[in-house]
Structure formats: structure tokens, C-alpha cells
C-alpha positions in Angstrom: 37.7 -7.6 36.9 41.0 -8.3 35.3 40.7 -11.1 32.6 43.2 -14.0 32.8 45.9 -14.5 30.3 45.1 -17.6 28.2 47.4 -20.6 28.5 46.3 -21.9 25.2 45.0 -19.5 22.5 44.0 -21.8 19.7 41.8 -24.9 19.5 41.5 -27.3 16.6 39.0 -29.9 15.3 39.3 -32.3 12.4 36.3 -32.0 10.0 37.2 -34.6 7.4 38.7 -34.5 3.9 42.1 -33.7 5.4 40.8 -30.4 6.7 41.1 -29.1 10.3 39.2 -26.2 11.7 41.3 -23.9 14.0 39.8 -21.2 16.1 41.0 -18.5 18.5 39.1 -20.0 21.5 39.1 -16.8 23.7 37.7 -14.5 21.0 33.9 -14.0 21.0 32.1 -16.5 18.7 30.3 -13.6 17.0 33.7 -12.3 15.7 36.3 -15.1 15.5 37.0 -16.3 12.1 37.4 -19.9 11.1 41.0 -20.7 10.2 41.2 -23.8 7.9 44.2 -26.1 7.6 44.1 -28.2 4.4 46.5 -31.1 4.1 48.1 -32.0 0.8 50.7 -34.5 -0.2 53.3 -31.9 -1.2 52.1 -28.8 0.5 49.5 -27.6 3.0 47.2 -24.6 3.0 46.2 -22.3 5.8 43.1 -20.4 4.7 42.6 -17.2 6.7 44.7 -16.5 9.7 42.5 -14.9 12.4 43.5 -11.9 14.5 47.1 -12.9 14.7 47.5 -12.2 18.5 49.6 -15.3 19.2 52.0 -17.2 16.9 49.8 -19.9 15.4 52.6 -22.2 14.2 54.0 -22.3 17.8 50.7 -23.7 19.1 49.5 -25.8 16.2 52.3 -28.3 15.6 50.7 -29.8 12.4 51.3 -26.5 10.6 55.1 -27.2 10.6 55.0 -30.7 9.0 55.0 -29.6 5.3 55.6 -26.4 3.2 52.7 -24.1 3.9 50.9 -21.5 1.8 48.8 -19.0 3.6 45.7 -17.8 1.7 43.7 -14.8 2.7 40.1 -14.9 1.4 39.9 -11.1 2.0 41.9 -8.6 4.0 39.5 -7.7 6.9 41.3 -7.7 10.2 39.6 -10.8 11.6 40.8 -12.9 8.7 44.2 -11.3 7.8 45.6 -10.3 11.2 47.9 -13.3 11.3 49.0 -13.3 7.7 52.4 -11.7 8.5 53.4 -14.9 10.3 53.8 -16.8 7.0 56.4 -16.6 4.4 54.2 -17.5 1.4 51.1 -15.3 1.4 48.5 -15.2 -1.4 45.3 -13.3 -2.0 43.4 -11.3 -4.6 45.1 -8.3 -6.3 42.1 -6.1 -5.6 43.1 -6.1 -1.9 46.9 -6.4 -2.2 47.5 -2.7 -1.3 45.4 -3.1 1.8 47.4 -5.9 3.4 50.7 -4.2 2.3 49.7 -1.1 4.2 47.0 -2.0 6.6 45.1 0.6 8.7 42.2 0.4 11.1 40.0 1.8 8.4 41.0 -0.2 5.4 40.9 -3.5 7.3 37.5 -2.5 8.9 39.0 -2.9 12.4 37.2 0.4 13.2 33.7 -0.9 12.8 32.9 -1.7 16.4 33.9 -5.4 16.7 37.1 -4.8 18.7 36.2 -4.0 22.3 36.6 -5.4 25.8 33.7 -7.8 25.3 35.5 -9.3 22.3 37.8 -11.3 24.5 37.1 -13.7 27.4 40.8 -14.0 28.1 43.9 -12.1 27.1 46.6 -13.2 24.6 49.3 -11.7 26.9 49.8 -9.8 30.1 48.9 -6.1 29.7 47.1 -6.6 26.4 44.9 -3.6 25.5 42.4 -3.9 22.7 43.1 -0.3 21.7 46.7 -1.4 20.8 45.5 -3.9 18.2 46.7 -3.4 14.6 47.0 -5.6 11.6 50.7 -5.9 10.6 51.8 -5.4 7.1 52.0 -8.6 5.1 52.7 -7.9 1.4 51.4 -10.7 -0.8 54.0 -13.0 -2.3 51.5 -14.4 -4.8 48.3 -13.2 -6.4 45.2 -15.3 -6.9 42.4 -14.6 -9.3 39.4 -16.2 -11.0 40.3 -19.6 -12.6 43.7 -20.0 -10.9 44.4 -23.5 -9.6 46.2 -24.4 -6.4 47.8 -27.8 -6.7 48.8 -29.6 -3.4 50.1 -32.7 -5.2 47.2 -34.9 -4.6 44.4 -32.4 -4.6 43.5 -29.3 -6.5 41.5 -26.2 -5.6 40.0 -23.7 -8.0 40.0 -20.1 -7.1 36.7 -18.3 -7.4 36.6 -14.5 -7.4 33.4 -13.6 -5.6 33.3 -9.8 -4.8 30.6 -8.0 -2.9 31.4 -8.4 0.7 34.8 -6.9 -0.3 36.3 -6.3 -3.8 38.9 -9.1 -3.5 36.9 -11.8 -1.8 37.7 -15.3 -3.0 36.7 -18.8 -2.3 38.4 -22.1 -2.9 36.5 -25.0 -4.6 37.6 -28.6 -4.8 35.5 -30.2 -7.4 36.7 -33.8 -6.6 35.2 -33.6 -3.1 32.6 -30.9 -3.4 34.3 -28.8 -0.7 34.0 -25.1 -0.8 36.1 -22.8 1.5 34.0 -19.7 1.2 35.6 -17.1 3.4 32.9 -14.4 4.1 31.2 -14.8 0.8 28.7 -16.9 2.6 28.5 -18.2 6.2 25.6 -19.4 8.4 24.6 -16.1 9.7 23.5 -12.6 8.7 25.6 -11.5 5.7 27.5 -8.2 5.8 27.3 -5.9 2.7 27.5 -2.4 4.3 31.3 -2.0 4.7 33.1 0.9 3.0 34.1 -1.3 0.0 31.1 -3.6 -0.1 28.7 -3.7 -3.0 25.3 -5.4 -2.4 24.5 -5.7 -6.1 27.8 -7.3 -7.0 27.4 -9.5 -3.9 24.1 -10.8 -5.1 25.8 -11.8 -8.4 28.5 -13.7 -6.5 25.9 -15.6 -4.5 24.0 -16.6 -7.6 27.3 -18.1 -8.9 27.5 -20.3 -5.8 24.1 -21.8 -6.6 25.6 -23.3 -9.8 28.4 -25.3 -8.0 28.2 -29.0 -7.3 28.7 -28.9 -3.5 28.8 -31.4 -0.6 29.9 -29.1 2.2 30.8 -25.4 2.8 33.5 -24.5 5.3 32.8 -20.9 5.8 34.7 -17.9 7.4 32.5 -17.9 10.5 30.2 -20.2 12.5 29.5 -23.8 11.5 29.9 -25.7 8.2 26.8 -26.6 6.2 25.5 -28.3 3.1 24.2 -27.1 -0.2 20.6 -27.1 0.8 21.3 -24.7 3.7 23.5 -22.6 1.4 20.7 -22.2 -1.2 18.2 -21.4 1.6 20.4 -18.5 2.8 21.1 -17.2 -0.7 17.4 -17.2 -1.5 16.8 -15.3 1.8 19.4 -12.7 0.9 18.2 -12.2 -2.6 14.7 -11.6 -1.2 16.0 -8.9 1.0 16.8 -10.8 4.2 19.8 -12.6 5.8 21.5 -9.2 6.1 23.5 -7.9 9.1 22.9 -4.2 8.7 25.2 -1.7 10.5 28.1 -3.4 12.3 28.1 -1.3 15.5 24.4 -2.0 16.1 24.8 -5.7 15.4 27.7 -6.1 17.7 25.9 -4.2 20.5 23.0 -6.7 20.1 25.3 -9.7 20.3 26.8 -8.4 23.5 23.4 -8.0 25.1 22.5 -11.5 24.0 25.7 -12.8 25.6 24.5 -11.3 28.9 
């Protein structure tokens, strides 16, 4: 049966601390990334950009109110697909060449996540999942460990936390105890088997998170959580659990569970 074309592609929800969660509502929950809009006095942030199948600023009016910096926590297709829509684009230098010249392989779009079951509605008439590709979005600014992002009335520290990917970063606001973690940690099985993942380095990054004074983690997927849940998941991973395994097998299992 032909799937309908979505009238509205994005949905948003205010989560407090001047932060709004934006999601691609017609992408399967087991894939869609969390897009975070952070309000500042002088400038806003958009942290990760989803698949980029529809113009996000055309559907989320709040994104046009102040100057906007788009930050990609890492260059996997589900987080970086919409980066080309923004003029100011920042990420870690370890993955700058990927987003400048993206392919299905280097953005891990070839790992089994993109299939008909990924979408419950289409972004446009005639959309075919096989036509999907991340568009080049050369970074206009580089972010590394210890860099500071100043929005005028709030400041985020950049943490370089490789392992899931070599250029994975997170943003930490010490004043509020907020961590925007990307895929370094989220409330689900963690993925450390991609072509540029490194499980040993990943474990070191997770241990660093245990040292932070946190109140809430806004992650790259699924729901937000507190420090106790974070430490529980890290302990499970370090003990050999909390791991996704091979992507193709995991996606097939999610589809079966969805019925």
C-alpha cells in the first residue's frame, strides 16, 4: 500500500532550560535522532539536524528568530543529513572530511537502517528510500575539547568523547547541569561496531561522563534521563552489556517488534 505524504514532518516539545526537542515524526522511533534547539540571548544552537528530508526552518518558525549555529555531534547520516540547510556549521575536525564529501559508507547510511519500514509517511510524493543521500556540508567552524560556545547568557563546554565515532562530541552546560550527549550515551543499547568505532576508546569516554556534575542528559536518541540512569547504563556497558551488536540484525529485530 502506498504511504501518504506527510503534511507536517517535524514535531517539537519544550523540555525546559530554554531547550526544545524536535523530531522527524514520521521516521521510526528506533532510528530518528533527537534534534535540540537551544535558545540563547544573542544566538541559538541547533544540535544535530536529522535526516534532512524536509527544510526544518520552514516548519519550525522559532529557528528563524535569532542567528543560529548548527552543531553536529557526529557525522552519521541520521544526525548530519540536514546540516547543509544551515550557513554556520560546526563539528569536530576528526570528521570534517566526512561531511564535506559524504557517502553512504562514511556516513553509515549503508548499515541497514534505511528501508521502507523506516518511514510511516513520505516526505514528498515519489520519495524512494534508495535515493536518499547526505548532502555535502563543509564545516564553517571546528570544535574540539575545551572549546566554549557562548550564547550571550549561557555557555556550553565542548567535550570530545570518541568511541562511537572518532569525532563524537557532547555539549555541557555547568551552570544548569545539562548535557547534550549526541550518541555518546542514550537510553538504549549503545553502538560500538561501526567502521570507525572503537570500543576501548568508547569505554574511556563513558568513564569521563561519570565525573560530570549532571542534572539531565538530552541524548541523540530516545528520552532524556538523569545522572543515576546514566551511571547505571555506563556500568552495564563497562560490564559487557548495554551493547547493540550488529546493526542489520538489530534493525530487523526492531521491525519484528513493531509488528
